[in-house]
C-alpha angles and dihedrals in degrees: 000000000000117000114228113234108256097207132086136178126222146134092274126020120201139177106227108186103304095340137088114229136184121197096223096172120017120212086241094056096079138027096250095058095238114167125194118191120186115212136196108195132184125231109283097022108149134175119222114257103273145165126221108215096195111020139054111227120219121195120196114188114216096173135000135025126281132187112220129193112195118177090340096310117116125216135171113216129188141185112324095019128114129208127198121210103188118213113267095031122104113241143166139166142204128207104236102176112096090222092057127238142275116208147161120224116200125192135164112229133026103271098095095039093048091050092049092050093048094044095047137075126215110275111250088210137003095266140076115299122243107282112257130178111235116252121220087255091054091049091049092049092049091048090051094047092048093050089051089054104047097269122117121201105218103167148358128289119269114274 
């Protein structure tokens, strides 16, 4: 098994929950509001089931394997594949590859980017943060930040 490199480079490195993210293109960089966020995710990383009210969310997998559930339909995607989670449809994912995953998330608009920035902390180094189980307070804060930015948490992460 090949271990996926857990580091990335970018203008701004953040620890978002148990992941390392780099805002590669901010929604404010161009006139169309496109945002590209690069992610390094550990095995088992899973987002809560959620709905974007204002933005489609596009996932492009660079390395690894991820199980997606979009509007109740499950799909496994691997390196080179792209998955669309249209706005208004509940979706989640879980990193299935033991070596983790390396992805790009693309949105149009600032909701997702703003939420990620507010829910993150500056990365102390360009690698994955120490794994931490979310506390009830962390879950409540993420739910609040999501709601403020057009994202509704509607269910738990994938187990």
